[in-house]
ZADO-1210 file (C-alpha; in nm, 4 decimals, padded with zeros to 6 digits):
<atoms>
<atom x="-00.0285" y="-00.0373" z="00.0262" code="UNK" pos="1"/>
<atom x="00.1413" y="00.3687" z="-00.0791" code="UNK" pos="2"/>
<atom x="00.1639" y="00.5649" z="00.1947" code="UNK" pos="3"/>
<atom x="-00.0776" y="00.8637" z="00.0836" code="UNK" pos="4"/>
<atom x="-00.3248" y="00.5696" z="-00.0322" code="UNK" pos="5"/>
<atom x="-00.5310" y="00.6059" z="00.3148" code="UNK" pos="6"/>
<atom x="-00.5789" y="01.0390" z="00.1908" code="UNK" pos="7"/>
<atom x="-00.8109" y="00.9498" z="-00.0691" code="UNK" pos="8"/>
<atom x="-01.0971" y="00.7964" z="00.2240" code="UNK" pos="9"/>
<atom x="-01.0183" y="01.2028" z="00.3987" code="UNK" pos="10"/>
<atom x="-01.0542" y="01.4040" z="00.0490" code="UNK" pos="11"/>
<atom x="-01.4274" y="01.4349" z="00.0524" code="UNK" pos="12"/>
<atom x="-01.3415" y="01.6128" z="00.4021" code="UNK" pos="13"/>
<atom x="-01.1342" y="01.9055" z="00.2512" code="UNK" pos="14"/>
<atom x="-01.3871" y="01.9432" z="-00.0788" code="UNK" pos="15"/>
<atom x="-01.6945" y="02.0202" z="00.1446" code="UNK" pos="16"/>
<atom x="-01.5295" y="02.3826" z="00.2108" code="UNK" pos="17"/>
<atom x="-01.2397" y="02.4031" z="-00.1079" code="UNK" pos="18"/>
<atom x="-01.4946" y="02.5451" z="-00.3245" code="UNK" pos="19"/>
<atom x="-01.3827" y="02.6155" z="-00.7355" code="UNK" pos="20"/>
<atom x="-00.9766" y="02.4517" z="-00.7648" code="UNK" pos="21"/>
<atom x="-00.7655" y="02.7480" z="-00.8098" code="UNK" pos="22"/>
<atom x="-00.5293" y="02.8056" z="-01.1130" code="UNK" pos="23"/>
<atom x="-00.1847" y="02.7717" z="-01.0976" code="UNK" pos="24"/>
<atom x="-00.1388" y="03.1609" z="-01.0017" code="UNK" pos="25"/>
<atom x="-00.4326" y="03.1648" z="-00.8019" code="UNK" pos="26"/>
<atom x="-00.6735" y="03.2597" z="-01.0240" code="UNK" pos="27"/>
<atom x="-01.0348" y="03.1286" z="-01.0164" code="UNK" pos="28"/>
<atom x="-01.1763" y="02.9513" z="-01.3288" code="UNK" pos="29"/>
<atom x="-01.4622" y="03.2120" z="-01.3592" code="UNK" pos="30"/>
<atom x="-01.4642" y="03.5848" z="-01.3591" code="UNK" pos="31"/>
<atom x="-01.7111" y="03.6174" z="-01.1196" code="UNK" pos="32"/>
<atom x="-01.6444" y="03.6448" z="-00.7506" code="UNK" pos="33"/>
<atom x="-01.6485" y="03.2693" z="-00.6206" code="UNK" pos="34"/>
<atom x="-01.4198" y="03.3634" z="-00.3003" code="UNK" pos="35"/>
<atom x="-01.0872" y="03.3182" z="-00.1470" code="UNK" pos="36"/>
<atom x="-00.8722" y="02.9907" z="-00.1113" code="UNK" pos="37"/>
<atom x="-00.5258" y="02.8278" z="-00.0741" code="UNK" pos="38"/>
<atom x="-00.3499" y="02.5503" z="00.0058" code="UNK" pos="39"/>
<atom x="-00.0046" y="02.4492" z="00.1387" code="UNK" pos="40"/>
<atom x="00.2267" y="02.1518" z="00.2643" code="UNK" pos="41"/>
<atom x="00.4029" y="02.1251" z="00.6188" code="UNK" pos="42"/>
<atom x="00.5865" y="01.8516" z="00.8024" code="UNK" pos="43"/>
<atom x="00.4969" y="01.7479" z="01.1446" code="UNK" pos="44"/>
<atom x="00.6409" y="01.5197" z="01.3975" code="UNK" pos="45"/>
<atom x="00.6188" y="01.1362" z="01.4711" code="UNK" pos="46"/>
<atom x="00.6325" y="01.1133" z="01.0545" code="UNK" pos="47"/>
<atom x="00.2947" y="01.2706" z="00.9651" code="UNK" pos="48"/>
<atom x="00.2377" y="01.5053" z="00.6905" code="UNK" pos="49"/>
<atom x="00.0225" y="01.8009" z="00.7482" code="UNK" pos="50"/>
<atom x="-00.2244" y="01.9869" z="00.4125" code="UNK" pos="51"/>
<atom x="-00.3804" y="02.2500" z="00.4435" code="UNK" pos="52"/>
<atom x="-00.6357" y="02.4459" z="00.2934" code="UNK" pos="53"/>
<atom x="-00.8465" y="02.7498" z="00.3359" code="UNK" pos="54"/>
<atom x="-01.1389" y="02.8801" z="00.1801" code="UNK" pos="55"/>
<atom x="-01.3998" y="03.1495" z="00.1889" code="UNK" pos="56"/>
<atom x="-01.7313" y="03.1984" z="-00.0643" code="UNK" pos="57"/>
<atom x="-01.7547" y="03.4845" z="00.1080" code="UNK" pos="58"/>
<atom x="-01.6539" y="03.8927" z="00.0831" code="UNK" pos="59"/>
<atom x="-01.6426" y="03.8886" z="00.4123" code="UNK" pos="60"/>
<atom x="-01.4327" y="03.6024" z="00.4826" code="UNK" pos="61"/>
<atom x="-01.5863" y="03.3653" z="00.6835" code="UNK" pos="62"/>
<atom x="-01.5022" y="03.0431" z="00.5608" code="UNK" pos="63"/>
<atom x="-01.3618" y="02.7391" z="00.6470" code="UNK" pos="64"/>
<atom x="-00.9672" y="02.5162" z="00.7515" code="UNK" pos="65"/>
<atom x="-00.9651" y="02.1909" z="00.6933" code="UNK" pos="66"/>
<atom x="-00.6100" y="02.0197" z="00.8213" code="UNK" pos="67"/>
<atom x="-00.5245" y="01.6726" z="00.7214" code="UNK" pos="68"/>
<atom x="-00.2697" y="01.4683" z="00.8924" code="UNK" pos="69"/>
<atom x="-00.1299" y="01.1531" z="00.7317" code="UNK" pos="70"/>
<atom x="00.0389" y="00.8640" z="00.8499" code="UNK" pos="71"/>
<atom x="00.1770" y="00.5799" z="00.6896" code="UNK" pos="72"/>
<atom x="-00.1402" y="00.4199" z="00.7023" code="UNK" pos="73"/>
<atom x="-00.4000" y="00.6394" z="00.8689" code="UNK" pos="74"/>
<atom x="-00.5086" y="01.0086" z="00.8887" code="UNK" pos="75"/>
<atom x="-00.7215" y="01.2492" z="01.0742" code="UNK" pos="76"/>
<atom x="-00.8847" y="01.5403" z="00.9140" code="UNK" pos="77"/>
<atom x="-00.9956" y="01.8398" z="01.1713" code="UNK" pos="78"/>
<atom x="-01.2351" y="02.1211" z="01.0015" code="UNK" pos="79"/>
<atom x="-01.3340" y="02.4378" z="01.1475" code="UNK" pos="80"/>
<atom x="-01.4426" y="02.7862" z="01.0927" code="UNK" pos="81"/>
<atom x="-01.2008" y="03.0211" z="01.0228" code="UNK" pos="82"/>
<atom x="-01.1715" y="03.3897" z="00.8692" code="UNK" pos="83"/>
<atom x="-01.0158" y="03.3742" z="00.4931" code="UNK" pos="84"/>
<atom x="-00.9698" y="03.7115" z="00.3546" code="UNK" pos="85"/>
<atom x="-00.8246" y="03.8201" z="00.0157" code="UNK" pos="86"/>
<atom x="-00.7340" y="04.0928" z="-00.2732" code="UNK" pos="87"/>
<atom x="-01.0374" y="04.0061" z="-00.5847" code="UNK" pos="88"/>
<atom x="-00.7946" y="04.1054" z="-00.8242" code="UNK" pos="89"/>
<atom x="-00.5320" y="03.8564" z="-00.6945" code="UNK" pos="90"/>
<atom x="-00.7610" y="03.6182" z="-00.8728" code="UNK" pos="91"/>
<atom x="-00.8834" y="03.4354" z="-00.5592" code="UNK" pos="92"/>
<atom x="-00.5443" y="03.4023" z="-00.3547" code="UNK" pos="93"/>
<atom x="-00.6025" y="03.3754" z="00.0251" code="UNK" pos="94"/>
<atom x="-00.3794" y="03.7113" z="00.2125" code="UNK" pos="95"/>
<atom x="-00.4548" y="03.6411" z="00.5267" code="UNK" pos="96"/>
<atom x="-00.6101" y="03.3023" z="00.7470" code="UNK" pos="97"/>
<atom x="-00.7250" y="03.3390" z="01.1263" code="UNK" pos="98"/>
<atom x="-00.8630" y="03.0215" z="01.2828" code="UNK" pos="99"/>
<atom x="-00.8606" y="02.9059" z="01.6794" code="UNK" pos="100"/>
<atom x="-00.8449" y="02.5577" z="01.7109" code="UNK" pos="101"/>
<atom x="-00.9091" y="02.5294" z="02.0538" code="UNK" pos="102"/>
<atom x="-00.7051" y="02.2757" z="02.2076" code="UNK" pos="103"/>
<atom x="-00.5230" y="02.1868" z="01.9064" code="UNK" pos="104"/>
<atom x="-00.3912" y="02.5197" z="01.8432" code="UNK" pos="105"/>
<atom x="-00.4235" y="02.8672" z="01.6144" code="UNK" pos="106"/>
<atom x="-00.3413" y="02.9909" z="01.3061" code="UNK" pos="107"/>
<atom x="-00.2536" y="03.3748" z="01.2287" code="UNK" pos="108"/>
<atom x="-00.1255" y="03.3758" z="00.8700" code="UNK" pos="109"/>
<atom x="-00.0742" y="03.7489" z="00.6499" code="UNK" pos="110"/>
<atom x="00.0873" y="03.6559" z="00.2840" code="UNK" pos="111"/>
<atom x="00.3786" y="03.8739" z="00.1884" code="UNK" pos="112"/>
<atom x="00.4145" y="03.8882" z="-00.1721" code="UNK" pos="113"/>
<atom x="00.7286" y="03.8818" z="-00.3514" code="UNK" pos="114"/>
<atom x="00.6106" y="04.1125" z="-00.6409" code="UNK" pos="115"/>
<atom x="00.8361" y="03.8398" z="-00.9022" code="UNK" pos="116"/>
<atom x="00.7043" y="03.5501" z="-01.1206" code="UNK" pos="117"/>
<atom x="00.8231" y="03.2485" z="-01.1284" code="UNK" pos="118"/>
<atom x="00.6675" y="02.9493" z="-01.4011" code="UNK" pos="119"/>
<atom x="00.6460" y="02.5466" z="-01.3386" code="UNK" pos="120"/>
<atom x="00.4558" y="02.2569" z="-01.4161" code="UNK" pos="121"/>
<atom x="00.2868" y="01.9830" z="-01.2806" code="UNK" pos="122"/>
<atom x="00.4564" y="01.6733" z="-01.2268" code="UNK" pos="123"/>
<atom x="00.1431" y="01.4959" z="-01.4146" code="UNK" pos="124"/>
<atom x="00.2079" y="01.6985" z="-01.7312" code="UNK" pos="125"/>
<atom x="-00.0118" y="02.0302" z="-01.8674" code="UNK" pos="126"/>
<atom x="00.0720" y="02.3316" z="-01.9628" code="UNK" pos="127"/>
<atom x="00.3511" y="02.5498" z="-01.8201" code="UNK" pos="128"/>
<atom x="00.2517" y="02.7959" z="-01.5779" code="UNK" pos="129"/>
<atom x="00.3390" y="03.1207" z="-01.3925" code="UNK" pos="130"/>
<atom x="00.2689" y="03.2180" z="-00.9843" code="UNK" pos="131"/>
<atom x="00.3900" y="03.5028" z="-00.7776" code="UNK" pos="132"/>
<atom x="00.5939" y="03.3486" z="-00.5230" code="UNK" pos="133"/>
<atom x="00.5696" y="03.4118" z="-00.1501" code="UNK" pos="134"/>
<atom x="00.5711" y="03.3540" z="00.2041" code="UNK" pos="135"/>
<atom x="00.2796" y="03.3286" z="00.4455" code="UNK" pos="136"/>
<atom x="00.4694" y="03.4639" z="00.8048" code="UNK" pos="137"/>
<atom x="00.2717" y="03.4865" z="01.1628" code="UNK" pos="138"/>
<atom x="00.1582" y="03.1894" z="01.3190" code="UNK" pos="139"/>
<atom x="00.0823" y="02.8371" z="01.2570" code="UNK" pos="140"/>
<atom x="00.0526" y="02.5902" z="01.5705" code="UNK" pos="141"/>
<atom x="-00.1061" y="02.2539" z="01.5409" code="UNK" pos="142"/>
<atom x="-00.1069" y="01.9373" z="01.8152" code="UNK" pos="143"/>
<atom x="-00.3274" y="01.6636" z="01.7785" code="UNK" pos="144"/>
<atom x="-00.4530" y="01.4698" z="02.0832" code="UNK" pos="145"/>
<atom x="-00.1679" y="01.3245" z="02.2716" code="UNK" pos="146"/>
<atom x="00.0931" y="01.4470" z="02.0637" code="UNK" pos="147"/>
<atom x="00.0679" y="01.1985" z="01.7754" code="UNK" pos="148"/>
<atom x="00.1702" y="01.5124" z="01.5774" code="UNK" pos="149"/>
<atom x="00.3025" y="01.8901" z="01.6161" code="UNK" pos="150"/>
<atom x="00.3951" y="02.1518" z="01.3483" code="UNK" pos="151"/>
<atom x="00.5027" y="02.5162" z="01.5201" code="UNK" pos="152"/>
<atom x="00.6352" y="02.7912" z="01.2292" code="UNK" pos="153"/>
<atom x="00.5832" y="03.1271" z="01.1760" code="UNK" pos="154"/>
<atom x="00.6829" y="03.1209" z="00.7955" code="UNK" pos="155"/>
<atom x="00.4904" y="02.8821" z="00.5163" code="UNK" pos="156"/>
<atom x="00.6368" y="02.9129" z="00.1688" code="UNK" pos="157"/>
<atom x="00.3370" y="02.9854" z="-00.0788" code="UNK" pos="158"/>
<atom x="00.3265" y="02.7677" z="-00.4277" code="UNK" pos="159"/>
<atom x="00.1286" y="02.6045" z="-00.6381" code="UNK" pos="160"/>
<atom x="-00.0270" y="02.3019" z="-00.4521" code="UNK" pos="161"/>
<atom x="-00.2151" y="01.9653" z="-00.5601" code="UNK" pos="162"/>
<atom x="-00.4373" y="01.9260" z="-00.2878" code="UNK" pos="163"/>
<atom x="-00.2522" y="01.5891" z="-00.1730" code="UNK" pos="164"/>
<atom x="00.0319" y="01.4243" z="-00.3024" code="UNK" pos="165"/>
<atom x="-00.0947" y="01.1031" z="-00.3151" code="UNK" pos="166"/>
<atom x="-00.3570" y="01.2139" z="-00.5673" code="UNK" pos="167"/>
<atom x="-00.2496" y="01.0332" z="-00.8865" code="UNK" pos="168"/>
<atom x="-00.2006" y="01.1013" z="-01.2453" code="UNK" pos="169"/>
<atom x="-00.3874" y="00.7404" z="-01.3318" code="UNK" pos="170"/>
<atom x="-00.5805" y="00.6648" z="-01.0101" code="UNK" pos="171"/>
<atom x="-00.6718" y="00.3121" z="-00.8337" code="UNK" pos="172"/>
<atom x="-01.0159" y="00.1117" z="-00.7614" code="UNK" pos="173"/>
<atom x="-01.1742" y="-00.1137" z="-00.6272" code="UNK" pos="174"/>
<atom x="-01.5028" y="-00.3987" z="-00.6260" code="UNK" pos="175"/>
<atom x="-01.6248" y="-00.6515" z="-00.4719" code="UNK" pos="176"/>
<atom x="-01.8437" y="-00.9266" z="-00.5318" code="UNK" pos="177"/>
<atom x="-02.0555" y="-01.1389" z="-00.2724" code="UNK" pos="178"/>
<atom x="-02.2676" y="-01.3912" z="-00.2747" code="UNK" pos="179"/>
<atom x="-02.3264" y="-01.7992" z="-00.1133" code="UNK" pos="180"/>
<atom x="-02.0762" y="-01.9491" z="-00.3817" code="UNK" pos="181"/>
<atom x="-01.8304" y="-01.6804" z="-00.2921" code="UNK" pos="182"/>
<atom x="-01.5380" y="-01.8536" z="-00.1017" code="UNK" pos="183"/>
<atom x="-01.4112" y="-01.5088" z="00.0546" code="UNK" pos="184"/>
<atom x="-01.5629" y="-01.3380" z="00.3744" code="UNK" pos="185"/>
<atom x="-01.6519" y="-00.9801" z="00.4862" code="UNK" pos="186"/>
<atom x="-01.7259" y="-00.8151" z="00.8203" code="UNK" pos="187"/>
<atom x="-01.8962" y="-00.4918" z="00.8555" code="UNK" pos="188"/>
<atom x="-01.9530" y="-00.2730" z="01.1190" code="UNK" pos="189"/>
<atom x="-02.1556" y="00.0115" z="01.2074" code="UNK" pos="190"/>
<atom x="-02.2064" y="00.2253" z="01.5699" code="UNK" pos="191"/>
<atom x="-02.3843" y="00.5911" z="01.6500" code="UNK" pos="192"/>
<atom x="-02.2642" y="00.5120" z="01.9695" code="UNK" pos="193"/>
<atom x="-02.0874" y="00.8106" z="02.1504" code="UNK" pos="194"/>
<atom x="-02.1946" y="01.0758" z="01.9585" code="UNK" pos="195"/>
<atom x="-02.0138" y="00.9317" z="01.6578" code="UNK" pos="196"/>
<atom x="-02.0260" y="00.7498" z="01.3613" code="UNK" pos="197"/>
<atom x="-01.8002" y="00.4168" z="01.3394" code="UNK" pos="198"/>
<atom x="-01.7632" y="00.2359" z="01.0395" code="UNK" pos="199"/>
<atom x="-01.5023" y="-00.0925" z="00.9125" code="UNK" pos="200"/>
<atom x="-01.4627" y="-00.3387" z="00.6987" code="UNK" pos="201"/>
<atom x="-01.2704" y="-00.6355" z="00.6858" code="UNK" pos="202"/>
<atom x="-01.2192" y="-00.8555" z="00.4268" code="UNK" pos="203"/>
<atom x="-01.0652" y="-01.2354" z="00.3103" code="UNK" pos="204"/>
<atom x="-01.0917" y="-01.3808" z="00.0162" code="UNK" pos="205"/>
<atom x="-01.0157" y="-01.7256" z="00.1476" code="UNK" pos="206"/>
<atom x="-00.8880" y="-01.9029" z="00.4259" code="UNK" pos="207"/>
<atom x="-00.5295" y="-01.8220" z="00.2987" code="UNK" pos="208"/>
<atom x="-00.5420" y="-01.4843" z="00.1698" code="UNK" pos="209"/>
<atom x="-00.4310" y="-01.1624" z="00.3878" code="UNK" pos="210"/>
<atom x="-00.6796" y="-00.9036" z="00.5584" code="UNK" pos="211"/>
<atom x="-00.7172" y="-00.6189" z="00.4091" code="UNK" pos="212"/>
<atom x="-00.9197" y="-00.3325" z="00.6230" code="UNK" pos="213"/>
<atom x="-00.9913" y="00.0278" z="00.6195" code="UNK" pos="214"/>
<atom x="-01.2397" y="00.1940" z="00.9628" code="UNK" pos="215"/>
<atom x="-01.3402" y="00.5482" z="00.9809" code="UNK" pos="216"/>
<atom x="-01.4761" y="00.7436" z="01.2995" code="UNK" pos="217"/>
<atom x="-01.6539" y="01.0773" z="01.2508" code="UNK" pos="218"/>
<atom x="-01.7552" y="01.3529" z="01.5323" code="UNK" pos="219"/>
<atom x="-01.7885" y="01.6606" z="01.6798" code="UNK" pos="220"/>
<atom x="-01.5796" y="01.8543" z="01.9552" code="UNK" pos="221"/>
<atom x="-01.6245" y="02.1882" z="02.0685" code="UNK" pos="222"/>
<atom x="-01.7272" y="02.3370" z="01.7452" code="UNK" pos="223"/>
<atom x="-01.4367" y="02.0638" z="01.5316" code="UNK" pos="224"/>
<atom x="-01.5397" y="01.8228" z="01.2904" code="UNK" pos="225"/>
<atom x="-01.2881" y="01.5196" z="01.2774" code="UNK" pos="226"/>
<atom x="-01.2548" y="01.2743" z="01.0942" code="UNK" pos="227"/>
<atom x="-01.0235" y="00.9845" z="01.1259" code="UNK" pos="228"/>
<atom x="-00.9484" y="00.6915" z="00.8726" code="UNK" pos="229"/>
<atom x="-00.7315" y="00.3760" z="00.8524" code="UNK" pos="230"/>
<atom x="-00.6647" y="00.1153" z="00.6463" code="UNK" pos="231"/>
<atom x="-00.3663" y="-00.1922" z="00.6153" code="UNK" pos="232"/>
<atom x="-00.3536" y="-00.5313" z="00.5341" code="UNK" pos="233"/>
<atom x="-00.2684" y="-00.8129" z="00.8001" code="UNK" pos="234"/>
<atom x="-00.1886" y="-01.1669" z="00.7605" code="UNK" pos="235"/>
<atom x="-00.4494" y="-01.4631" z="00.7218" code="UNK" pos="236"/>
<atom x="-00.5131" y="-01.5226" z="01.1398" code="UNK" pos="237"/>
<atom x="-00.6346" y="-01.2033" z="01.1708" code="UNK" pos="238"/>
<atom x="-00.9753" y="-01.2930" z="01.0155" code="UNK" pos="239"/>
<atom x="-01.0789" y="-01.6455" z="01.0601" code="UNK" pos="240"/>
<atom x="-01.4505" y="-01.7630" z="00.9535" code="UNK" pos="241"/>
<atom x="-01.6359" y="-02.0821" z="00.9343" code="UNK" pos="242"/>
<atom x="-01.7376" y="-02.1602" z="00.6359" code="UNK" pos="243"/>
<atom x="-02.1114" y="-02.1505" z="00.6590" code="UNK" pos="244"/>
<atom x="-02.0271" y="-01.8098" z="00.8680" code="UNK" pos="245"/>
<atom x="-02.1546" y="-01.9299" z="01.1587" code="UNK" pos="246"/>
<atom x="-01.9254" y="-01.7804" z="01.3251" code="UNK" pos="247"/>
<atom x="-01.6308" y="-01.5360" z="01.2396" code="UNK" pos="248"/>
<atom x="-01.2930" y="-01.3784" z="01.4774" code="UNK" pos="249"/>
<atom x="-01.1251" y="-01.0568" z="01.4210" code="UNK" pos="250"/>
<atom x="-00.7899" y="-01.1050" z="01.6005" code="UNK" pos="251"/>
<atom x="-00.5611" y="-00.8413" z="01.3855" code="UNK" pos="252"/>
<atom x="-00.2348" y="-00.7302" z="01.4958" code="UNK" pos="253"/>
<atom x="-00.1050" y="-00.3173" z="01.5573" code="UNK" pos="254"/>
<atom x="-00.3253" y="-00.0633" z="01.5411" code="UNK" pos="255"/>
<atom x="-00.6000" y="-00.2959" z="01.6696" code="UNK" pos="256"/>
<atom x="-00.5650" y="-00.4938" z="02.0207" code="UNK" pos="257"/>
<atom x="-00.7862" y="-00.7546" z="02.1928" code="UNK" pos="258"/>
<atom x="-01.0073" y="-00.9662" z="01.9994" code="UNK" pos="259"/>
<atom x="-01.4126" y="-01.0461" z="01.9048" code="UNK" pos="260"/>
<atom x="-01.5855" y="-01.3141" z="01.7387" code="UNK" pos="261"/>
<atom x="-01.9250" y="-01.2773" z="01.5762" code="UNK" pos="262"/>
<atom x="-02.1705" y="-01.5241" z="01.5985" code="UNK" pos="263"/>
<atom x="-02.4590" y="-01.6358" z="01.4991" code="UNK" pos="264"/>
<atom x="-02.7554" y="-01.8633" z="01.6763" code="UNK" pos="265"/>
<atom x="-02.9021" y="-02.1355" z="01.4584" code="UNK" pos="266"/>
<atom x="-03.2961" y="-01.9861" z="01.5424" code="UNK" pos="267"/>
<atom x="-03.1813" y="-01.6179" z="01.4282" code="UNK" pos="268"/>
<atom x="-03.0698" y="-01.4275" z="01.1575" code="UNK" pos="269"/>
<atom x="-02.8875" y="-01.1514" z="01.3890" code="UNK" pos="270"/>
<atom x="-02.5311" y="-01.1812" z="01.4474" code="UNK" pos="271"/>
<atom x="-02.3922" y="-01.1524" z="01.8558" code="UNK" pos="272"/>
<atom x="-02.0542" y="-00.9497" z="01.8389" code="UNK" pos="273"/>
<atom x="-01.8587" y="-00.9684" z="02.1586" code="UNK" pos="274"/>
<atom x="-01.5273" y="-00.8702" z="02.2788" code="UNK" pos="275"/>
<atom x="-01.2249" y="-00.6497" z="02.3906" code="UNK" pos="276"/>
<atom x="-01.1094" y="-00.5214" z="02.0294" code="UNK" pos="277"/>
<atom x="-01.0024" y="-00.1896" z="01.9694" code="UNK" pos="278"/>
<atom x="-00.8483" y="00.0475" z="01.7024" code="UNK" pos="279"/>
<atom x="-00.6325" y="00.2775" z="01.7538" code="UNK" pos="280"/>
<atom x="-00.7033" y="00.5820" z="01.4827" code="UNK" pos="281"/>
<atom x="-00.4442" y="00.9264" z="01.4837" code="UNK" pos="282"/>
<atom x="-00.5285" y="01.0894" z="01.8042" code="UNK" pos="283"/>
<atom x="-00.7961" y="00.8001" z="02.0105" code="UNK" pos="284"/>
<atom x="-00.8108" y="00.5018" z="02.0349" code="UNK" pos="285"/>
<atom x="-01.1753" y="00.3478" z="01.9734" code="UNK" pos="286"/>
<atom x="-01.3663" y="00.0107" z="02.0470" code="UNK" pos="287"/>
<atom x="-01.5077" y="-00.1959" z="01.7470" code="UNK" pos="288"/>
<atom x="-01.7077" y="-00.4223" z="02.0144" code="UNK" pos="289"/>
<atom x="-01.9569" y="-00.3727" z="02.3146" code="UNK" pos="290"/>
<atom x="-02.2680" y="-00.2105" z="02.3174" code="UNK" pos="291"/>
<atom x="-02.4020" y="00.0216" z="02.0173" code="UNK" pos="292"/>
<atom x="-02.1705" y="-00.1641" z="01.7482" code="UNK" pos="293"/>
<atom x="-02.3455" y="-00.3640" z="01.5073" code="UNK" pos="294"/>
<atom x="-02.2519" y="-00.6123" z="01.2594" code="UNK" pos="295"/>
<atom x="-02.2767" y="-00.8220" z="00.9218" code="UNK" pos="296"/>
<atom x="-02.0818" y="-01.1158" z="00.8266" code="UNK" pos="297"/>
<atom x="-02.1495" y="-01.2209" z="00.4218" code="UNK" pos="298"/>
<atom x="-01.9492" y="-01.4287" z="00.1670" code="UNK" pos="299"/>
<atom x="-01.7771" y="-01.1722" z="-00.0541" code="UNK" pos="300"/>
<atom x="-01.4568" y="-01.1261" z="-00.2732" code="UNK" pos="301"/>
<atom x="-01.2775" y="-00.8427" z="-00.2931" code="UNK" pos="302"/>
<atom x="-01.0149" y="-00.6480" z="-00.6091" code="UNK" pos="303"/>
<atom x="-00.8738" y="-00.4004" z="-00.5817" code="UNK" pos="304"/>
<atom x="-00.5875" y="-00.2327" z="-00.7823" code="UNK" pos="305"/>
<atom x="-00.3517" y="00.0581" z="-00.7738" code="UNK" pos="306"/>
<atom x="-00.2177" y="00.2024" z="-01.1222" code="UNK" pos="307"/>
<atom x="-00.0722" y="00.5115" z="-01.0337" code="UNK" pos="308"/>
<atom x="00.2740" y="00.5155" z="-01.1489" code="UNK" pos="309"/>
<atom x="00.3130" y="00.9442" z="-01.0981" code="UNK" pos="310"/>
<atom x="00.2970" y="01.0959" z="-00.8081" code="UNK" pos="311"/>
<atom x="00.1167" y="01.4423" z="-00.8855" code="UNK" pos="312"/>
<atom x="00.3015" y="01.7593" z="-00.6408" code="UNK" pos="313"/>
<atom x="00.4392" y="02.0382" z="-00.6835" code="UNK" pos="314"/>
</atoms>
């Protein structure tokens, strides 16, 4: 699995606020006012990278900022209201960003333009473009829960940046077939307990194949929307199931801990799901079994492809 494949899951959270994409020099694709925006990348501690996107569709600057902290197989996106201002004559590029991240930090940045032009071309190809380099100066402070990653800087260069380096030129995809004759199994879980939305899925195509898993949890804390995701693979022993799917046991390695078992009584179609299974997302460990967590178990075969050969970025 590529290091940034997981961020495709978080992309929807960023697109909810990013609005129309800016061109290389910051100009929006239509002549009418469409808002102010910017994106940039930062290095966090403990192997995490951060993507930041700020956008406002209003002339008064009332908008949003999204901070995505991505690790090797997991990511967390934080979305909070922000004041994002710009100069309409500047083509929509944000020139100032202010946001109170509460316990996560604060942002107060002002763009210092260089007054010169430089050319560039994105790695996926396309025409050569020009832009005006600059530096966002001021305060950028972010710390994830428990200090899993930190960033503190007073200077951030502005360069044309696609949303994620993980967005590849050729893309990837997956598909799933299901039915009684399929030898593999899929376990899906859902919970609305504790004022959050938890989903997870585990697939194993046959008893000897590796286990593929993905999970996400969404919640709101003090006006900040948080979306955590993780995905990966594990050995065949992480997910064991009886051929007729009367029972299945999930015991994956880290970032999981514990185990859980699903059982179907002979006189019931409902599954009993019990155990102490937990999953460590960036910044939070969440129980995957217990009251309020419901699962389904079905025969299924998962197919995945990753035809990406080029990494996109500035």
